[in-house]
N, C-alpha and C positions, 0 to 999 in steps of 0.2 A: 425337825418335827413339823408336820403339816396338820392344820385343822381345817376341816371341810364340812359342809352340810351335804349329807348323803341320804339316800333312801335304802332301807333294809330290803334286800331282794330275797335273801334266804337266811334262816337262823338254824344252825346245826344243833345237835344234841350236846349237852354238857357232858364232858368226861373228866375223869380224875387221872392225872399222870404223876409219876414219881419225879421229884425235883429236889436236888441238893440245896437249892436256893431258898426253899420255903422252910418255915419253922418246924412243921410236923412231917416233912419229907414228901408230902403230896401237894398237888396244885390243881385247882379246877381250871378247865380249858374248854373254850367253845369257839367254833369257826363260824364267821358271818360272811355273807357276800353283801357288800355295800356298793351301791351304784350312784354315779354322779347324776345330778338333776338334769332334766331335758327329756329327750325321747327314750324309747325303749332300747335303743342301741348305744346308749352312752357307756363310757368306760366303767368297769367294775373293779373292785378290789376284794381279794380274799383276805380277810382280816382275822387275826387270832386275838381273842379276848381271854385274859388270864385273871386268876384270883376272883375277887368279888365281882368284877365285870362279867365273868363267865356265868355267874349265878342268875343273871337277869335274863328273862325270857323276852326276846324282841319279836315284834309282830311284823309280818311281811307288809311292806308298803309304808311303814312308819318312817318319819323324817327324824334324823339324828344329827347332832354335831359331834364329830369324831376327831380326836387328836391322835395321829398315827406316827409311828416311827418306822423307818425302812432300814432293815439290817440285812447284811449278807453273811453267809457262813459257807465254809468249804467242807466237803465230805467226800472222800474217795476221789479226789481230783475234780469234782464237780462243784460249781458255785450255785448256791440257792439263795433266793431272796425271801425274807420273812417280813410281813407287814403286821406290826403289833399295835393294838389299840391301847393307848395310854389312858384316855378318858372317852366315854361315850355318854352323851346326854340326850334324852328325848326332847324333841321340839313339839310343843303343843300348838295346835292350829286353832 
């Protein structure tokens, strides 16, 4: 698990997906693009926020501390990487 200070580049729309792991069978999900600090060409991560983290509306340009997990999964012979946000906290300036 990695924790980094990042800038919100984009905040996607919250959606609801079916999940066997949640209590009521559905789970809130939001995709964020978070960029490392520095110039405008710094590395970025496409991060998935689940559950209560997905209900928060993030503002473009906002600084956040994000704890992320990197996971891989295989589907039809292809390997995919998922970046999951475990915690996201706004940093006040």
